[in-house]
C-alpha positions in Angstrom: -3.5 11.5 -13.0 -1.6 13.1 -15.8 1.5 13.4 -13.6 1.4 9.7 -12.7 0.8 8.7 -16.3 3.7 10.9 -17.4 6.0 8.9 -15.2 5.0 5.5 -16.4 7.6 5.1 -19.2 10.4 6.4 -16.9 9.5 3.9 -14.2 9.3 1.1 -16.7 12.9 1.9 -17.7 14.2 1.8 -14.1 12.1 -1.2 -12.9 14.6 -3.9 -13.8 17.4 -2.0 -12.0 15.3 -1.3 -9.0 14.6 -5.1 -8.9 18.4 -5.9 -9.1 19.4 -3.2 -6.6 16.6 -4.2 -4.1 15.6 -0.5 -3.8 14.3 2.4 -5.7 16.9 4.8 -7.0 17.1 8.3 -5.6 16.3 9.5 -9.1 13.1 7.5 -9.3 12.0 8.7 -5.8 12.8 12.3 -6.7 10.7 12.1 -9.9 7.7 10.8 -7.9 8.1 13.3 -5.1 8.8 16.2 -7.5 5.5 15.4 -9.2 3.8 15.9 -5.9 2.6 12.3 -5.7 3.7 11.6 -2.1 1.6 14.4 -0.7 -1.8 13.3 -2.0 -3.2 13.0 1.5 -1.2 15.8 3.1 -3.6 18.5 4.4 -3.9 21.6 2.1 -3.1 23.7 5.2 0.4 22.2 5.2 1.0 22.4 1.4 -0.6 19.1 0.4 -3.1 18.2 -2.2 -5.6 16.7 0.3 -7.1 14.6 -2.5 -9.8 12.0 -2.2 -9.0 8.3 -1.8 -10.2 7.5 -5.4 -7.3 9.7 -6.6 -4.8 7.7 -4.5 -6.1 4.5 -6.1 -5.9 5.8 -9.6 -2.4 7.3 -9.1 -1.0 4.1 -7.7 -2.6 2.1 -10.4 -1.0 4.3 -13.1 2.4 4.1 -11.4 2.0 0.3 -11.0 1.9 0.0 -14.8 5.4 1.3 -14.8 6.9 -0.3 -11.7 5.0 -2.1 -8.9 7.7 -1.4 -6.3 7.7 2.3 -7.0 3.9 2.3 -6.8 3.8 0.3 -3.6 6.2 2.6 -1.9 4.2 5.6 -3.1 1.0 4.2 -1.7 2.7 3.4 1.7 4.2 6.8 2.0 0.9 8.5 1.2 -0.9 6.3 3.9 1.9 7.2 6.3 1.2 10.9 5.6 -2.5 10.3 6.1 -1.8 9.0 9.6 0.4 12.0 10.4 -2.6 14.2 9.4 -4.5 12.7 12.3 -1.9 13.8 14.9 -2.1 17.2 16.7 -1.4 20.4 14.8 2.0 20.7 16.6 3.1 17.3 15.2 1.8 18.1 11.7 3.7 21.4 11.7 6.8 19.6 12.9 6.6 17.2 10.0 5.5 19.5 7.2 6.2 23.0 8.4 9.4 23.4 6.3 8.7 20.7 3.7 5.3 19.7 2.4 7.0 16.8 0.6 8.2 15.2 3.8 7.5 11.5 3.6 6.4 9.1 6.3 6.9 5.3 6.2 4.0 3.6 8.0 4.6 0.2 9.5 1.5 -1.8 10.6 2.6 -4.9 12.6 3.2 -6.2 16.1 3.8 -3.2 18.5 7.2 -2.8 20.0 7.0 -3.6 23.8 10.3 -2.3 25.1 9.1 1.1 26.1 10.2 3.2 29.0 8.1 6.1 30.3 10.2 9.2 30.8 9.4 12.9 31.4 7.5 14.2 28.4 7.2 11.0 26.5 8.8 7.6 26.1 12.1 5.8 25.1 11.6 3.1 22.5 13.8 0.1 21.8 12.9 -2.5 19.2 12.4 -3.4 15.6 9.7 -3.1 12.9 10.2 -5.4 9.9 8.6 -5.1 6.5 9.1 -1.3 6.5 8.3 -0.3 2.9 9.4 3.2 2.1 11.8 3.4 5.0 14.7 4.0 2.6 13.0 7.2 1.3 11.3 8.6 4.3 12.0 11.5 6.6 9.8 10.1 9.3 9.0 6.6 10.5 5.6 5.7 12.1 5.4 2.3 13.9 3.4 0.8 16.7 4.5 0.7 20.3 2.8 -0.7 23.4 2.6 2.0 26.1 0.3 3.2 28.9 -1.0 6.7 28.6 -3.8 6.0 31.1 -6.0 2.9 31.3 -3.4 0.3 30.8 -0.9 -0.6 28.0 -2.4 0.0 24.5 -0.9 0.1 21.0 0.0 3.6 19.9 1.5 5.0 16.7 4.9 6.4 17.5 6.2 9.0 15.0 10.0 9.2 14.9 12.5 11.1 12.7 14.2 8.7 10.3 17.5 10.2 11.4 16.9 8.7 14.9 16.6 5.1 13.7 18.6 2.7 11.6 17.5 0.5 8.7 18.8 -3.1 8.7 19.0 -4.8 5.3 16.6 -7.7 5.7 14.5 -7.5 2.5 15.7 -10.5 0.4 12.5 -11.6 -1.3 11.8 -12.9 -4.8 9.3 -10.1 -5.6 8.6 -6.5 -4.8 12.4 -6.3 -4.3 12.5 -2.6 -5.2 10.4 -1.7 -2.2 13.4 -2.1 0.1 11.0 -3.2 2.8 13.8 -3.7 5.4 13.7 -3.6 9.2 13.7 -0.4 11.1 15.6 -0.5 14.4 15.2 1.9 17.3 17.7 2.1 20.3 16.2 4.2 23.1 14.7 6.7 20.7 12.8 9.4 22.5 9.2 10.0 21.3 7.5 13.0 22.9 3.8 12.8 23.9 2.7 14.8 20.9 4.1 12.2 18.6 2.1 9.4 20.2 -1.4 8.6 18.9 -3.7 5.7 20.2 -4.1 3.1 17.5 -7.3 1.2 18.6 -9.7 4.2 18.2 -8.4 4.7 14.7 -8.7 1.1 13.9 -12.2 0.9 15.3 -13.5 4.0 13.6 -14.0 5.7 17.0 -11.9 8.8 16.9 -14.6 11.3 18.0 -12.9 13.4 20.7 -9.5 12.2 19.8 -9.1 13.5 16.3 -10.7 16.9 15.2 -13.7 16.3 13.0 -12.2 18.3 10.1 -9.6 15.6 9.5 -10.7 13.6 6.5 -11.0 9.8 6.7 -10.2 9.9 10.4 -12.4 6.8 10.9 -11.4 4.9 7.8 -7.9 3.8 8.5 -8.4 0.2 7.2 -10.0 1.5 4.0 -7.3 4.1 3.3 -4.5 1.6 4.1 -6.0 -1.1 1.8 -6.5 1.4 -1.1 -2.9 2.5 -0.7 -1.7 -1.1 -1.4 -3.9 -2.5 -4.1 -3.3 0.1 -6.8 0.2 -1.1 -7.6 -1.1 -4.7 -8.1 -3.9 -3.6 -10.5 -1.4 -1.6 -12.5 1.1 -4.4 -12.6 -1.4 -6.9 -13.8 -2.7 -4.5 -16.4 0.9 -4.0 -17.6 1.3 -7.8 -17.9 -1.9 -8.1 -19.9 -0.8 -5.2 -22.2 2.5 -6.9 -22.8 0.8 -10.2 -23.8 -1.6 -8.4 -26.1 1.2 -6.5 -27.7 3.0 -9.8 -28.6 -0.1 -11.9 -29.4 0.2 -11.1 -33.1 3.8 -12.3 -33.4 4.1 -15.2 -30.9 3.6 -18.7 -32.3 1.5 -21.3 -30.5 3.9 -24.2 -30.0 2.9 -27.5 -31.5 0.0 -26.0 -33.6 -0.6 -24.7 -37.1 -1.8 -21.3 -35.8 0.1 -18.4 -37.3 0.2 -16.7 -33.9 -1.5 -16.5 -30.5 -4.1 -14.0 -31.8 -5.4 -16.7 -34.2 -5.7 -19.3 -31.4 -9.1 -19.7 -29.8 -7.4 -21.0 -26.6 -5.2 -18.0 -26.4 -8.2 -15.7 -26.9 -10.0 -17.4 -24.1 -7.1 -16.9 -21.8 -6.8 -13.3 -22.7 -10.5 -12.8 -22.2 -10.3 -14.4 -18.8 -7.4 -12.3 -17.7 -9.0 -9.1 -18.9 -12.3 -9.9 -17.1 -10.4 -10.7 -13.9 -8.8 -7.3 -14.1 -12.1 -5.6 -14.8 -13.5 -7.3 -11.7 -10.5 -6.1 -9.7 -10.9 -2.5 -10.8 -14.7 -2.5 -10.1 -14.1 -3.8 -6.5 -11.2 -1.4 -6.0 -13.2 1.6 -7.1 -16.2 0.6 -5.0 -13.8 0.5 -2.0 -12.5 3.9 -2.7 -15.9 5.4 -3.4 -17.3 4.0 -0.2 -14.4 5.5 1.9 -14.8 8.9 0.1 -18.6 8.8 0.5 -18.4 8.3 4.3 -15.8 11.1 4.6 -17.9 13.6 2.6 -21.0 12.8 4.5 -19.2 13.0 7.8 -20.3 9.5 8.7 -18.3 6.8 10.5 -18.3 3.5 8.5 -19.8 0.7 10.5 -18.2 -2.7 11.2 -19.9 -4.4 8.3 -18.6 -1.7 5.9 -15.1 -1.9 7.2 -15.1 -5.7 7.0 -16.4 -5.6 3.4 -13.7 -3.1 2.5 -11.0 -5.6 3.7 -12.7 -8.4 1.8 -12.9 -6.2 -1.3 -9.2 -5.5 -1.1 -8.5 -9.2 -0.7 -10.6 -10.1 -3.7 -8.9 -7.4 -5.8 -5.4 -8.9 -5.2 -6.6 -12.4 -5.8 -8.0 -11.4 -9.1 -4.7 -9.7 -10.0 -2.7 -12.7 -9.1 -4.9 -15.1 -11.1 -4.9 -12.7 -14.1 -1.1 -12.5 -14.2 -1.0 -16.3 -13.9 -3.3 -16.6 -16.9 -1.0 -14.2 -18.9 2.2 -16.0 -18.0 0.8 -19.4 -18.8 -0.5 -18.1 -22.1 2.8 -16.4 -23.0 4.7 -19.6 -22.4 7.9 -20.6 -20.6 9.9 -17.7 -22.1 7.8 -15.4 -19.8 10.0 -16.6 -17.0 13.3 -15.8 -18.7 15.1 -13.2 -16.5 15.2 -10.8 -19.5 11.4 -10.8 -19.9 9.6 -8.2 -17.8 6.7 -10.6 -17.4 8.6 -12.6 -14.9 9.2 -9.5 -12.7 5.5 -8.6 -12.9 4.6 -12.1 -11.9 7.0 -12.2 -9.0 6.0 -8.8 -7.7 2.3 -9.6 -7.8 2.7 -12.9 -6.1 4.6 -11.3 -3.3 2.5 -8.2 -2.9 -0.8 -10.1 -3.0 0.4 -12.1 0.0 0.7 -9.1 2.3 -0.6 -10.0 5.8 -3.6 -7.8 5.3 -4.9 -10.0 2.5 -3.9 -13.5 3.5 -4.5 -16.7 5.5 -8.3 -16.5 5.1 -8.6 -13.9 7.8 -10.4 -11.3 5.6 -13.0 -13.9 4.7 -13.4 -14.8 8.4 -13.8 -11.1 9.3 -16.4 -10.4 6.6 -18.3 -13.6 7.3 -18.5 -12.8 11.0 -19.8 -9.3 10.2 -22.4 -10.7 7.8 -23.9 -12.8 10.6 -23.9 -9.9 13.1 -20.8 -10.9 15.1 -18.0 -8.5 16.0 -15.0 -9.5 13.8 -12.5 -7.5 15.9 -12.0 -10.6 18.0 -10.4 -12.2 14.9 -8.3 -9.5 13.4 -6.6 -6.2 14.4 -7.3 -4.7 11.0 -11.0 -4.0 10.8 
């Protein structure tokens, strides 16, 4: 935590430039990597910290107070490394044998279907959009559809970043610094030991596939969601801090109040935003603690637990979005001046909170189905 807190001020200084450049600078990424913050979930046997998921949440929250994009990328790279930790030992040594700081960009989306079976593995041709972290990763992990026995099934395919190209497609109003572009593969060879079935990981049924000593092997959805939400909590917290810092000097237009701190309406808005953030933090910490608890107990989370985890994550980002809306409305139209950091925080949270994992009412459908005893996996591929 001290390392991530120590980077906050530096990230804040670079956040505007990351937004303009539509990517994190090499300097920023070097600071995060040098502090050991991209190997939180790398196994200790390969030079990692092998921390708990609560630590991942708190680190990303702290980084998000400085720069949402930097925090989001850090979370994605850590989750990518978590997935690599589930691969066979040969693969893990290939990734981290010479460099425990090697980073993996994980892309969860529709699997690539142009796959050719060849001796010892597959050739893959296709694209993976929304590849956060792909500009700063040594490895890329995307989904492919291939048959390893029993019919075509989605598999994680782990590829060296040097074997693919990154096409500049990330032209969004927020989270611009994530550089979440499109990864393109053209007949990239992926050996068998760098293929891992996706559905057992998603369903929490990795017994016999992943050795039992691998932490969180049956909690993919929980780890993935925790890796995303910290940045949004941190960003909303930074927005509230900014508004509080200026409440004593900003006038309330059209009133006789000396400043916003003297206005009952402003106080109500601040209280509402602060309470939303408290709610977000409570749900986020419950999520992380549930994932950690199952891992420590050696238990596999059931369908209801996994569905609630996704609902918790969705509720967290909704609260963050509403909190930053409260802050921007309170601050006034000048919050949306391009020179004001509030507008960047507002844009970032609105884009990040609309990640596919949180949206379109799917998490609510998933959780509701699980609550009444139905299998929600018929609705969503992320349970």
